[in-house]
ZAMARGU-4260 file (C-alpha; in steps of 0.2 Angstrom, whole numbers, plus 5000, padded with zeros to 4 digits):
<rodrens>
0) 4851/5313/5118 | 4866/5302/5117 | 4862/5298/5099 | 4861/5316/5095 | 4878/5319/5103
5) 4885/5305/5093 | 4878/5311/5077 | 4884/5329/5081 | 4901/5323/5084 | 4901/5313/5068
10) 4896/5328/5058 | 4909/5339/5066 | 4922/5326/5063 | 4917/5324/5045 | 4918/5343/5043
15) 4936/5343/5051 | 4941/5329/5039 | 4935/5338/5024 | 4944/5354/5029 | 4960/5345/5032
20) 4959/5336/5015 | 4961/5353/5007 | 4977/5357/5017 | 4994/5351/5009 | 5002/5348/5026
25) 4989/5334/5031 | 4989/5324/5015 | 5006/5327/5007 | 5001/5337/4992 | 5008/5353/4985
30) 4993/5365/4983 | 4993/5381/4972 | 4979/5393/4973 | 4976/5406/4960 | 4966/5419/4969
35) 4954/5431/4960 | 4960/5449/4963 | 4950/5456/4948 | 4965/5458/4936 | 4979/5459/4948
40) 4989/5444/4954 | 4989/5433/4970 | 4996/5416/4970 | 4996/5406/4986 | 5008/5390/4987
45) 5006/5378/5002 | 5020/5365/5003 | 5017/5347/5010 | 5026/5353/5025 | 5013/5366/5028
50) 5024/5381/5023 | 5016/5395/5013 | 5022/5407/5000 | 5011/5421/4994 | 5017/5428/4977
55) 5009/5445/4975 | 4994/5452/4984 | 4982/5461/4972 | 4975/5479/4973 | 4973/5490/4989
60) 4956/5498/4992 | 4939/5492/4988 | 4935/5489/5006 | 4951/5478/5006 | 4942/5466/4994
65) 4958/5458/4988 | 4966/5456/5005 | 4950/5448/5011 | 4949/5436/4997 | 4967/5430/5000
70) 4964/5429/5019 | 4948/5418/5016 | 4957/5406/5004 | 4972/5405/5016 | 4962/5403/5032
75) 4946/5394/5027 | 4952/5383/5013 | 4971/5381/5015 | 4969/5381/5034 | 4984/5392/5037
80) 4987/5403/5052 | 5001/5414/5044 | 5010/5417/5028 | 5028/5411/5029 | 5035/5420/5014
85) 5028/5435/5004 | 5035/5439/4987 | 5032/5455/4977 | 5036/5451/4959 | 5037/5470/4954
90) 5032/5487/4959 | 5015/5489/4951 | 5000/5492/4963 | 4990/5477/4957 | 5004/5466/4963
95) 5009/5473/4980 | 4994/5484/4985 | 4985/5471/4996 | 4999/5466/5007 | 4997/5480/5020
100) 4979/5476/5023 | 4982/5457/5023 | 4996/5459/5036 | 4983/5466/5048 | 4972/5451/5046
105) 4986/5437/5048 | 5004/5437/5052 | 5017/5438/5038 | 5034/5431/5040 | 5048/5435/5027
110) 5046/5448/5013 | 5055/5446/4997 | 5056/5457/4981 | 5068/5462/4967 | 5075/5477/4977
115) 5066/5493/4980 | 5070/5507/4967 | 5070/5526/4973 | 5056/5530/4960 | 5045/5523/4947
120) 5043/5533/4931 | 5026/5526/4928 | 5019/5529/4945 | 5020/5547/4952 | 5013/5540/4969
125) 5026/5527/4971 | 5036/5536/4985 | 5020/5536/4996 | 5015/5519/4991 | 5032/5511/4994
130) 5033/5519/5011 | 5018/5509/5016 | 5026/5493/5010 | 5042/5498/5020 | 5031/5500/5035
135) 5022/5484/5032 | 5038/5474/5030 | 5046/5484/5044 | 5061/5488/5032 | 5067/5470/5032
140) 5062/5464/5014 | 5076/5454/5006 | 5082/5455/4988 | 5081/5441/4976 | 5092/5438/4961
145) 5091/5426/4946 | 5097/5409/4952 | 5092/5412/4970 | 5080/5399/4978 | 5068/5403/4993
150) 5073/5394/5009 | 5059/5381/5010 | 5058/5367/5022 | 5063/5350/5014 | 5053/5334/5015
155) 5066/5326/5027 | 5062/5309/5018 | 5073/5302/5004 | 5057/5294/4996 | 5047/5310/4995
160) 5052/5325/4984 | 5055/5342/4992 | 5048/5359/4984 | 5061/5370/4976 | 5056/5388/4971
165) 5070/5396/4960 | 5071/5413/4953 | 5074/5412/4935 | 5073/5430/4931 | 5075/5446/4941
170) 5078/5464/4936 | 5080/5459/4918 | 5093/5446/4921 | 5090/5428/4917 | 5096/5412/4925
175) 5110/5402/4917 | 5105/5387/4907 | 5100/5371/4916 | 5113/5357/4915 | 5102/5347/4903
180) 5099/5362/4892 | 5110/5371/4881 | 5106/5366/4863 | 5100/5379/4851 | 5081/5381/4852
185) 5072/5379/4835 | 5057/5389/4842 | 5067/5405/4842 | 5065/5408/4823 | 5047/5414/4826
190) 5052/5428/4838 | 5048/5445/4833 | 5056/5458/4844 | 5046/5473/4851 | 5051/5490/4857
195) 5060/5489/4873 | 5049/5490/4888 | 5054/5504/4900 | 5041/5500/4914 | 5044/5489/4929
200) 5035/5475/4921 | 5051/5471/4912 | 5060/5470/4929 | 5048/5457/4936 | 5053/5442/4946
205) 5049/5425/4938 | 5049/5408/4946 | 5051/5390/4942 | 5044/5378/4955 | 5049/5360/4955
210) 5041/5346/4965 | 5047/5329/4959 | 5042/5327/4941 | 5030/5342/4942 | 5036/5359/4936
215) 5026/5376/4937 | 5032/5392/4929 | 5026/5410/4935 | 5035/5425/4926 | 5025/5438/4934
220) 5022/5453/4922 | 5038/5450/4912 | 5037/5457/4895 | 5040/5451/4877 | 5059/5454/4875
225) 5065/5448/4892 | 5054/5432/4890 | 5063/5429/4874 | 5080/5429/4884 | 5074/5415/4895
230) 5072/5403/4880 | 5083/5410/4866 | 5096/5406/4859 | 5095/5391/4872 | 5080/5385/4883
235) 5085/5389/4901 | 5069/5383/4908 | 5066/5365/4901 | 5048/5359/4900 | 5034/5363/4912
240) 5018/5355/4917 | 5008/5370/4923 | 5010/5388/4916 | 5003/5404/4924 | 5001/5414/4909
245) 5011/5430/4910 | 5005/5447/4914 | 4986/5442/4915 | 4986/5436/4897 | 4990/5453/4890
250) 4999/5454/4873 | 5012/5466/4879 | 5019/5449/4886 | 5017/5431/4881 | 5030/5429/4868
255) 5023/5413/4859 | 5041/5407/4859 | 5040/5404/4878 | 5024/5393/4878 | 5030/5383/4862
260) 5047/5380/4871 | 5041/5375/4888 | 5026/5365/4882 | 5014/5366/4896 | 5000/5353/4899
265) 4989/5366/4908 | 4989/5385/4908 | 4980/5397/4920 | 4976/5415/4916 | 4974/5427/4931
270) 4964/5440/4922 | 4950/5452/4926 | 4933/5454/4917 | 4940/5468/4906 | 4959/5465/4908
275) 4969/5451/4901 | 4965/5435/4892 | 4968/5445/4876 | 4962/5436/4860 | 4979/5435/4853
280) 4986/5427/4868 | 4971/5414/4869 | 4974/5410/4851 | 4993/5408/4853 | 4989/5396/4868
285) 4977/5385/4857 | 4992/5383/4845 | 5003/5375/4858 | 5002/5356/4854 | 5005/5350/4872
290) 4991/5360/4880 | 4976/5350/4887 | 4967/5364/4896 | 4967/5383/4898 | 4959/5390/4914
295) 4953/5408/4916 | 4949/5417/4932 | 4937/5428/4923 | 4928/5427/4906 | 4934/5442/4896
300) 4918/5452/4894 | 4926/5462/4879 | 4928/5446/4869 | 4916/5433/4862 | 4914/5415/4867
305) 4926/5409/4854 | 4940/5420/4861 | 4938/5414/4878 | 4942/5397/4885 | 4928/5384/4887
310) 4914/5388/4900 | 4919/5374/4911 | 4937/5381/4913 | 4931/5399/4918 | 4930/5403/4937
315) 4920/5419/4936 | 4908/5422/4922 | 4901/5439/4927 | 4909/5456/4932 | 4900/5455/4949
320) 4906/5439/4957 | 4911/5431/4973 | 4929/5429/4967 | 4930/5411/4964 | 4948/5404/4964
325) 4957/5390/4954 | 4966/5377/4963 | 4980/5365/4958 | 4985/5350/4969 | 5000/5340/4966
330) 5001/5322/4972 | 5014/5318/4986 | 5026/5310/4973 | 5024/5324/4960 | 5018/5312/4947
335) 5001/5320/4944 | 4991/5335/4948 | 4973/5340/4949 | 4964/5356/4944 | 4947/5362/4950
340) 4938/5378/4951 | 4934/5383/4969 | 4930/5370/4983 | 4916/5361/4974 | 4922/5362/4955
345) 4925/5346/4945 | 4942/5339/4947 | 4952/5336/4932 | 4968/5326/4933 | 4984/5328/4923
350) 5000/5318/4922 | 5017/5326/4926 | 5031/5323/4914
</rodrens>
């Protein structure tokens, strides 16, 4: 009996250790989870201090599918008890629709957005939908502007980097050039303007996350002409290591000038089986000389194999799926980062610049 108890304790301890190994607060890593919400967006950041930021929350409905997927990753994988900061990039339902249900599953702290408009031309149901958001946030959401940073905890250790999450674009306004930037960008000559975008996509929040040498760029659903303003006539972003491909990989966005300017090593497309990962965007990414890997949350079922990324970089191959996620984990010094699909996927390591 004693041997059985010792064995059981050993197994339980091993499981606890394995669970803890996924939580950034326990091992000093910065963790990013790209959660499958079937063509919406939900990106969970967990800092080395254990502080959490959820950027967008997927769709409502479908038996709270998206909220449940976020909750599962947050609680079972990232070992979180609450979401400290929730950010809505813009007012399309695939980005904020899941937060009401999620807030009933776990506590949510501060709410951030670009400001709430009175109406939305492309969504006749917006007044009703935004009323639920106001109720969920208890009317205390805070407005973010270009240049703002989220108030995240610092490392408290001069030898360890702190996470900085800065707004680089909000409501069509872009951040001032970073101090080391300012020279004319030669990539701008390939820009071909499109008709102005009147939708809320063009008003989307976009973020640059910094952690030591590591840089991550998320521009929400920002569209073509406003993307251009971020890197032309001068580069306001510098170079990045990891790029979340804008707007699910749709070709209304993803001005190729951006990727060629910021020169990512790895890109993640948060697409659905019939939404995003557009062949033109995939082709443009393949032309970026710095890229070593492109991950997709879904195989684009409307494209052939040659128009998707390689099989080993696709989280969900079929339309009916369990909603596998992609995880990036940045080492405590910010010098390198590892990506894998789900909990058991093959880890692939990349160096930060």
